N, C-alpha and C positions, 0 to 999 in steps of 0.2 A: 745556607743552602738556598737555591733559587726558589723552590716552592715555598719556603718558610716566610720570605718577605712578601710574597704576593698573596698569601692566603688571607691576610687581613684586609687588603684591598678588595679581595674577592667578595667580602661581605658588604661592601658599600652598595646600598640601595636606597630608593626614595625614603623608605621608612627610617633607615639608619641616619640619613641626612637630617630628616625632621628631628630625630632624637638628639643629634648633636647640637642643633640649634635651640630646641625648646625643652628638652629633657622631659621631666614629669608633667610639664604643663600641657603637653600634647596628650589628649584623651581620645582614645578610640572606642566608639560605641558600635557594637556589631548587633544587627537584627536580622532575623530570618524573614524572607519575603516569599510570597507566592506570585511570581511575576515571570512571564514567558517572553518579555521583551529582550532584545539583544542590543548591546552597545548603548544602553540608555534610551532606546527607542520608546516612545510613549505607547502604552497599552494597558488596558484594564487588568486588574488582578484576576487571575483565573485559577481555580483549583487545579493543582498539578500533581501527578504522580511521579515518584522517583525521588532522587536526592533533593534536599532543600537548597535554596539559593540564599545568598548573603549580600547585604548592603552595609557599608561602614560610614558612620558619621564621625568625622575627625574635627575635634574642637581645639582650636588654637587661641592664644590670647588675642590675636588680632582679627580673626575671622574663623569660620567653620566651612567645611566642604563635605559633600556627600559622594561616595564612590559610585562606580557602575555596579550593576548586579553581577555577582561572580559565583562560581560553583564552590569556591573554597573560601574560608574565613580569611586566610593569610593573603589571598589574592585581592579580596575586598580592601584590606588594610593598605596594601601596597598601591592600589588604585586610588584610594583616598589621599595617600601621601603624594603620589604623582600630581594629582589635581591641585594640592596645596602648594607644591613647588612651582607650579605654573603661575600661581597667583602672587608668589613672592617676588619682589622687585630685584633682590639680590640673592638668589638661592646659591648656597655653597656646594654646587654639584661638580663632582670631579669630571674633567674633560673626558669625553668618550674615547678619544685616541689613547689617552693614558690608561684608561680601563682596559682597552684592547691589548696594549702591551703587557699589562699586568696579567691578563688572562692567558696570553700566549706563554709568558714566563712560567706560570703555574702548570700549564699543560706539558712543558718539556721538563718538569722537575721530577726528581726521584719519587716524591710523594704521589704524584698523579699515576705513575706506572704501577704502584702498589695497590690501587683500589680497583673495584669493578665499576667500569664506566663504559658505555658504548664506544667512546673514542679510545680509551686506554687499550682496549682489545686490539684496535688497529695499530696502535703504537707497538704493542708486543709482537703482532704478527709481522710488522714491517722489518723486525730484526731477523726474520727468516728469509727475506727476499735475497736473491742471489746477485752477485756482481756489484756493479756501481749503484744499484738501487737499494742496496742494503741500508735499512734504517730510515729511508725516505718515506714521509707521509704525504700523500696527495692532498693538496689544500682543498680540493672539491669534497673530500671525505670529511675534513675538519669542519667545514661550514655546515654539513648536514648533521653530524652526530654531536655537535656542541652548539646548542641553540644560543648560548650566551655570546659566542663569537659572532654568529649571524646577526643577532639583534644589535650588537654594538656597531657592526658595519652599517646597518640600516640607520642607526642614530647619526653616524658620521656622514652618510650620504643616502638619504631616504630613497632616491630613485633606483638604487641598486637592487631593490627587492626582486625584480624580474631579470636582473643582469648578473648571472653567476660569475662571469669573468671579471667584472669590476669588483665584486666581493673578494675574489682571489687576489686581485691587485692591491686592494687595501690591506689585506692580511700580510702579503709579502713586504709591503712598506713598513708595517708595524714590526715585523720580524727583524728588520735591520736595526731597530732601536732597543732590542732586548739587552739587558745588562750582561747576560751570559750569552756569548755568540751562538747563533743557530745558522746552519748552512742553508742559504736560500738558492734554490735552483729555478730560475725563470724558464729554462728550457723544458724541465719536467714539471713545472708548476707544483713543486714539492718543497718540504722543509725537512731538515735533519739536525738533530742535536750533535754538536761537535765534540763535547766532552764525553768520555766513556762512562757507561753506566756501572754502578757497583756490582760486584759478583752476584749478590742476592737477586738483583733484578734480572741479570742474564740467566741465572738458574731457573727463574720462574717462567722463562719462555723456552726452556729446553724441552722440546716435545719429541715424541716417538716418531721418527722419520718413516717408519714402516706402516703407519696407520693411514689407510686409504679411505677417502670419503667422497662420495658422489651425491649430487643433489639434482633433482629434476627441475627444469625451468621451462619457460615458453619464449620463443623468439617471435617478435611482432615485426614483420617487414614493413618498411615505410610505404611500399606500394600496396594500396588497398586491395587490389585484385589478387594478391598473393595471400594464401591462408596462413594463419598462425601455425607454428609447428613446435612440437616438443623437442627439447635438447637436454643433454646431461652435462653438468659442470664437474670437473675434477677439483675438489676443494680439500685435498688431503692435508693433513696436519702440518706438513713441512712446507706449505706453500701459502702465499697470500691470496685469498679468494678473489680479491679485486683484480689481480693480474690474470686469473683464469677467466673472469668475465671480459677483461680487455681483449684477450686473445680471441674469444668468440665473436667479439664485435670488430675484429680486424684492427684494433688499436695497438700501438707499440707497447704500452704499459698502462697501469691503473691511473696515472695522472691525467690521461686523455679521456677518462670516463666520467660522465656526469650522472648524478644520482637524483632521482625525484623525491618528493616528500612521500610519506607512507600512503599506500593505496588501500582503500577500505578502511578498516579500523585503525585509529591512531596508535594503538598499542602494538600493531602488527609490524613486522619487518619486511613486509612485501613492498618492494620498490621496483621502479623502472630504471634500468641502466642503459645509457646510450653514449655514442661517440660525441665528443666535444666538436661541434661544427667548425670552430675557428682553427682547430688543429687537424681537421680532417683533410685528406688528400684531395678531396673533390673541390671544385671551384666554389669559392666563398660566395660568389654572385648567385649561384643556384640556391644557396641557403637563404639569402636575403630575399629572393623572390618567391620562396616557399616551395621550390621544386622538390626538396628533400624532406619536407616536413612529414612527420609521422603522425597521421591523423588519429589513429586509434590510440596510440600512446599518449598523445596530447589530450585527447578526450578523457582518458582514464586519470591522468595526473593533474590536469588543470594547468600544466606548464608546457611551453613549447619544447617539443622533442623532435630531433632531426635524425634522419637515417634509421637503420634498424635499431630495435630496442629489445632488451631482454627483461622479462618479468620473472622475478625470483624472490623467494623468502629466505633471507639469510642475513646474518649480522651478529653483533655482540650486544648483550643485554646488561642491565644494571645488576642483576642478581647473580650472574655467573661470568667467570672469565673465559669459559669455553665458547667456541663458536656455536651459535644457534642456527638451525636451518630446518625447513620443512619443504617437501616436495610441492611443486606447482604443476597442476595438470590443466588440460584444456577446460575442465569443469570449473577450476578456480578462475580462470580468465573470463569465461562467459558468465559466471555468477557475479563477478565484479562489474561487468557490463550491465547485467540485469538490475543490479542494485542502484543504478543511476536513473531508473524510470519508475514511475509509480506502480505500474502493472507488475514490473519485475520484483519491486520491493515487497508487494503483497504476496506474490507467488512464493518468494523465498521464505517469508514469515509462516506460510502454510506448509512449507516443505512439499509442495505439490506443483512442480513446474509445469507438467504436462496435463494436469487435471484442473487446477484452480483458475479462476478468473476473478479480477477485482470487481466486486459487486457495483452496480451503477448507482446505488444509493445506500445510505446508512440506515441501519435499523437498531434494535436494542441488542444487548449482550447475548440474548437468547438466540439470535439468528446471525450474528456477525462473528466470524472467526478470523484469527490472524491479527496483524497490527491494525490499530484503529486509524481512521483517516487522518486525524490530527498528527499522529506519530509518522504516518507515511509522508505527509506534506512537509513536516519538519526535517525528516531524513532526506527527502528530495532536495531541499534547500542546502542542507549540509554537504550533500554529495557534490553540488555545484558551487560550493564555497560562497554561498549567499548567506546573509544574516537570517536568523530565525524569523519566521513569519510573525507579524504583529497582529494579534487578535484583540479586537475591541468589542466588548459587549455593550449592547444598547438595551437597557431594561425599561420596559413600559409598565408603569404602576397605576395609570389612571383607568385601565380597563377593569372589567369585573375580576380578573385574576392577573397576576404578574406574568408577563411574557418577556422573552429575550430574543434579540437578533445578534448575530456576530459578524462584524465587519472585519475583513482581513486585508492586509497589505503585505506584499512582498517587495523588498527593496534590494538594490544592488549594493555592492561593497561601498560605493561612493554615495549611498543613500538616495539614489535616484529611484523613482517609483517604477517597478516593473509590472506589477499586477495589483489591481484594486477591485475587491469584491464587496459589494454593498447589497446585502440580501433584502428580499421582500417578505420572506416567510418568517414567522415568529414561532417560538417554541416555549413550552412551559418550563423546561429544564435548561439551565444554562449550558450544561454539558452537551445536550442534544443540539443546541444552537451551534456550538463550536464544531462538533463532529460533522454535522450536516453542511456547514459552510466549507469545512475542509474537503468533504466528499465532493461537493459541487466543483471546487477548484481542481481537484484531482481528475475528475471526469473531463473537465475542460482541457486540462494539460495533456491528457492522453490523446484527445482529438487533435490538439495542436501538434503534438509530436507525430502523429500519423500524417498530417499534412506536410510536415517537413520532409517526409519520405517521397512526396509526389512533386517532381520538378515543376516549377512554375505556379504552384498552388498557393504559395505563401503570400498573403497580403496583410497589411497592418490591421489589427483588430481594435475597434473602438465601440464602446457602448453596446456590447453584445448582451442583451438582457440586463443582467445585473453585474456585469464585469467589464472592466477596462484593462487593456493590455498594451504595454509599450515595448515592442520587441527590440527597439534600438538600445535598451538598457540591459538586455539579458546577457547572461554570462557567456563567455567565449566558447567553453566546451559544450554548452547546450546547443550552440549554433552549428557544432560539428556532428550533431546527432544523425542527420541524414546520410553523412558520409560513412558512418560507422555501423548503424543498425539497418537492417534490411526489412525483416518481418517480425521483429520482436513483439510489437503490440498486437499483432494479428492472432486470433485464436487458431489452434491447430486443426488439421483435418479439413474436411469440406465445409465451407461456410454455409451456415443455416439461414434460411429465410422463414418468414411467417407462414410456413406451409407444412401440411402433414407429410408431403413427399419429402422425406428427409435426405434422399439421395445417398443413403448408406444403409447397409443391411446389418442386422444384429440377430443373435441367437440367444434365447433364454432357455436355461435348463433347470431342472429341479421341480419338486412338487409345489403346486400353487397353494400356499397356506391361507390365501385370501386376506392377509395382512399387508395392505398396501400403504404407500405414502401418497398423500395428496399435497397440494400446494400449501406451504406454510409448515409442513411437518419437518422436524429435524431428523435427518437420516444419517445412519452410520454405515459405512461400506468398507470393505477391504478391496484393493485393486492393485493391479500391476500393469505396466505399459512396456511392451517389448518392440524392439526393432526387428522386423522379419524380412527375410529375403530368400526366396526359393527354398523354403524348408529350414533355413538357418534362423536362429532366434537369439537375441540378446536383451535381457531384462535391463532396462535403463531407469525405471522408476517403480517403486512399490510402496505401499502404505497399508499396514495391518488394520488401522482404525482411522478413518477419515470422515469427519462430520461436516455437513452443510445443510442449509435449509432449502428444501425443494421449492423452486419458484423464485428464489432470490438471485438467480443468475450468478452464483458464486463458483460455478464450474463451467467448463466448456459446453457448448450447446449439445453436442452428441451424448456426452456423459449424462446430462440431465434428462434428455429424452428417454434414454434407455432405462435409467433408474426409475423414471415415472411409470414404466411398464412392468416393473418387478415386484414380486412379493418377498417377504422376509424369508431368508434361507435360499432364495433362488440365486443363480449365477448367470452371467451374460458375458458375451464376447462381441466385439465389433472392431472393424478395421477402419482406419482413417488415413487420409493422405499424409504424406511426410510434412511435418512442420519445419520451421526454420532450424538451421544448424545451431544457432545460438541457444535455443531451448533444449535441444537434444543434448548438447554437451553440458549444459548447466544442470541437467538431471544427473542421477547416478549412472553408473555403468563403467565398463572397462574402456578407456579412451582408444586404445589400440584396436580393440575388437570393433568398436563403433566405427572407427575410421575405416577399417577393412570392409565392413558391410556397406557403408555409404559409398565407398569408392567403386563398388561393383554395380551400382545402379539398381533401379527397380525395387527400392525399399518401401515399406509402409509401416505404420504403427498399429499394433494390436493391443486393445484394451480388454482386460479381464476384470470383471466386477462381481462381488458377492454382497448382496444386501444383508447386513447383520442385524440391524434393529431400526425401528421407527418410533419416534417420540412425537406425540400429537402437539399441535400448536398450544401455546400457553392459554389462549382463549378457550379452546376446547377442554383443556385440563381443568381450568377454573370452573367451567360449567358442569363438567362431570363430577367434580368434587362436591358440588352443592345440590345438584338436581338428579333425581332418578324417576323416570328415564331422563336422559340428557336433554339439554335444550334443543339440540339439533333433531332429536327424535320427536320431541314435543312439537316442533315446528312442522315436521312431516305429518304427524297425527292431525294437526290443525288443518293442513292442506287437504288431507284425505277426507276429513269430515265435511268440508265444503264441497268436494267432488261428489260424495254420496248424496248430499242434500240437493245438489243442483243436477244430478244425473249427467254430469259433464262428459263429453266424448273427446274433446280436443283440448289439450293443455300445452301451453308454451312456458318453459322455464327460462326467464330472462337472467343471464349471468349464471349459467348452469354449472360453471367450473368443471370439476372432475366428475360430475354427475351423481353426487351423493343423493340429492332429492329424487331424481328420476330412478336411480337404482332402488332406493327405499320404497317408492310407489309401486314397484313391481312385486313387492312382498305382500300387497294388500289386494283383496277382491274389489275392483272398481268398475265403473262403466266406461273407462277410457278406451278409445279405439286408436287415437293418434297422439303422439307426444313429440314435441320438438324442443331441443335445448340449443341455445345460442350463447356464445362467449367469444371473447377476443384472444383467449389464450389457447394456442394450438396444442401446447403441451398438456393442458388440463383436459382438452377435448379428446386427445389421444387416449388418455387414461380412462375417460368416460366411455369411449368407444369400446375399449377392451372389456370393461366391466359389464356394460350392457349387452354386448354381443355374447359374452360367455353365458350370461343368464338367459337371454332370449333364445339362444341356439341349443340349450340343454334340453335334450328329449325328456328328461325326468322332471322338467320344470312343472310345478303345480298347475292345475287347470285355471287357477285364478287369474292368469295372464292371457288366457286363450282369446279373450275379446280384443286384444291389442292387434291392430292390423298394420301399423307402421310406426317407425321411430326414426327420427332425423336429428343429426347434430350439425349445426351451422357455425362457421367461423365468421363472425361479424360483430359490429358494435350494436349495443341495444339502443343507441340513440339514432340509428340509421334505419329507415323504413325498408322492410322486405315483405312483399305481398303474401309470402307463405305463412307469415305469422298473423295475418289479418283475421279479425273476427273470431278469435278463439273463445271457447267457453270459459276457460280459466287461465289467467296469466299469473305466474308466481315470480316474485323477485325477493328471495329470502336472504338477508344479510349480505346485500350486494352494494346498495347505494353509498354506504359509508366508505367504500373503497375508491370512490371517485370524488373529485372536488365538489363542493356544495353546489356550485353553479351548474355542474354537469348533472347532478342529481335532479335539479329542477328541469333541465332540458329533457332528461329521460322521462320525467313525469308528463311533460307536455306532449312528447312524441308518442308515448305509449297510449295515452288517453285520446289524443286527436287523430292518430294515424293507424295504430294497431287496433284500437277500439275493442278490447276484450269485454266480454259480458261481465266478468268478475276479475278483479286484479287484487292480489294479496301481496302486500309489501311489508316486510319486517326489517327492523334495524335495532341495534343495541340501545337500550335505555341508559344514557350516561349516568343518571342518578343512581342506578343500581350497582355501579362499579365498586363503590365502597364496600358493599357486601361481598361481591365476588372476590375481590382482591384480599379481603380478610380471611376468606375461606381456604386459601391455598398457602402453602409454605413458601415464603419469599426467600430468594437468595439475598445475600448482602447488598448486591447491586440493586436488586429490585425493591428492597426495603430500606433504602438509605434515607428516605424522608419519613421520620416518625411523627412529624407534626400533623395532627388530624385535620387542621385547617388547609393543608396543602391540597391543591386539586388532584383528583384521581387521574391515573393514567388511562390511556385508551386500552381497550382489550387486545388489540393487535397493532403492531408497529406500522402496518400498511393502511390503517384507517386514516382517512383524511379529516374526518370529523365524527363526532358521536353526539346525537341530539338528546336534549332533555325531553320530557313528555310534551311540554308546552311548545317547544320548537318543532317537534315532529307534527303535532296536530295543526299548527299554523300552516306548515308547508302542505299538508294533505288537504285541508279544508280549502285552501286557495286554489289548488289544482282541481278539486272536485267542482267548485263553483264555476271555474273557467271553462270546463269541458262537459258540463251537464251530467255530472256523476254525483251520486250520493256517497258518503263515506262514513264508516263506523270504526270504532277503535277497540282493540282488545290486546291480548298478548299471551305469552306463555312464560312459565317461571315466576313464582310469586303468586300473589292473590290480588284480585281487583279490589280497589278501595283501601288497600293496606300499603303504607309507605315503605319503600319508594316506588311503588308500582311494580309492573312486570319487568323481568330481566330483558326479554325481547318484546318490544312494543310492535303491534301490528295494525295496519290500516287496511280495510277491505273496501275497495271502490266497487260500486255497482252502477252499470250503465243505465241511464235514464231515457234512452231514445232508441229507435229502430234504425238500423243502417239502411241507407238507400241502395237501390239495385245498381249493379255495375261497379264503376270505380276503376282506378288504375291497379290491375292485378298482375302486371307484367314486370314490376320492379323486383328483381331477384339478385341483389348485389352480394349477398353472402355466399361464401364458398361451402359446398357440401363436404363435410369431413367424413361422415358415416351415414349410411342409408340402409335401414333394415325394413324389409317389406313383409316380414311375417311368414315367409315361405319355409 
């Protein structure tokens, strides 16, 4: 039997060759590795989630070799055997041409027809073809669904990897050498077994001719200006589905159809089918100059695709002899497009296409949702058929505490450097260094891809901060980005600026429970997004429970602005301008219905949101778990006490955020007549304006606030002079400076004491030495409590903190400022007890002015924008 003689040859592989020569003297030692390098690329070992990787050390009498890192043990052993054969001077390796003949002989054997194999399904279906094509198998199909054939052709002629017609030619030549004749049709580029099959084989392909099957697919025209369109293929059981695809492409038969590799997941049967250009009726010269290249299909597959293409999920699998198929909709196509850019990868992982945004920076698990930056970066490289990024950790041990940086390289298939990131910032945890480096690269890639969409804006990038980029080595399909994507990386709706005038209206309904979310809170909402047009509505995305951290920019700007104004239990609606078609189709919804609404024009998006619950930031939860009243309340009490003692009438809150201090001050009888809050976050100021306005405009408000004559909120930097803040009685800056770089904290100290000149300035900041007590007082998650070593440094209380000072560091900073600007300074704190280690939880410095201000001065500088102005009327 044909198959019987070839089966033995089929087992010939590098490991078998080594065994034939060395027998039991060849020893394979397998070891698990934690290594994220690809193809043997150098890189430091990094803790890695998911399946283990393996490396094999093959010991032979003459020498030993080490394999590449592989996902499977058997692959590692084969890799080691291959490397050993390369070192042998006379390896007894069977000629690849002979192996190809053996493989073909096996494929046309009775034995192969009887098994479930992706290619055997095509052999059986070919026996259903009508007329002269009965039994003929297109060679293009054989090379796709039998990887061994394809790999043998590459061994015979390596340059054929990107030339499918040369692969077919090699297979046809090998078919003429088969011991049992096979009919070779060069006209149809197909092969057919000449000897009849046994009755049992023919019976196995006898199917019901009345069974009708239709599958939905997508046509991708080669002209970019034409939209992709849905179509339906008739793949009934008495037909060969490849012929049905050929007819839709205008080809004579299946032999003229080329197939792509799998699109998306490697386990998927989603492929692109296109007309073979060399057999097309169009002028061959047009193909050579790219006139008929299908840009979108080429971008998706990473292979040159000419003419119209069909995207469909269909084929035969290993586990069943029946034809497998799934419908492909516009949603499938646009999600495949989205999965090739970092923003899209993140949105898909959050299942929130029209709501989520890729955060600009990485925080801890408590505030980051969806795929982590490292996973996104690795997926981006895989989608563009690049090797996995090379992460190299640089650990510094000579500092007071061990810190890490993560250097990253992205290489081309040919090992040319595409991108090199060499960070300046260090992290206490290696995982944070890796994730932050990945986040930095992802952010840069998003900006780069945006520029690709702007004609004439692309220039080579070199030495941009801590990153080098070499576009000449980038993958071909990434260079097609601008021709395929239009607005995928843009946020939907009206683009927001740093202004309270949001240029969109929203309506909040429901009782105000006074349970609001401030920046840093984890909020959970339910929402839906509908496409609306003249009273008609189609829901295209909905989510019953969607979490994000307010202030992290993890959602579109409009979404975050609205949620910042809501209380728990309230609902809101707002409309936004139509976003890109890519995002609309990538979301859920009825494609036909969406197309109908879009075609009529005048559409917009309507968002409906309900705030379900609010979880305070970890820092606040830690403080409340240990202190009663909470630290924030104790800080307010501390400020109120100084107001009472000094009879202050004018207070400025530097870095007022969402107005928690100003709001709390209104609950106490004080001498204040004028209060001003200043912050750089418009969203936080909007929340503060709503809270303060509600309290000050309430006719039932207690008399204790009657002395207040004006309240003002300013959008501006606390390091920029504004004369409206000059010569206040008391300035407060509570838990603010740790959110800015240390050098900026010093700039603020110099500006506030030399230009703003408050009579009294109260500055509080976390005491880093107290963190060990705070973090022991709360229940830690497995992620938060992964380091049990008591000698390990404590984490910062908030992921957004740029630093946290010890008592000594804080006092040195404050004393230097006081001496420089003729202020005296005293130290105190809240939380804990004075003189008891490790001091107060929040350490406080109180600066007192030691001089009288001169008359006059520049009082015309008013650079800050007024967000809210209450005159007490």
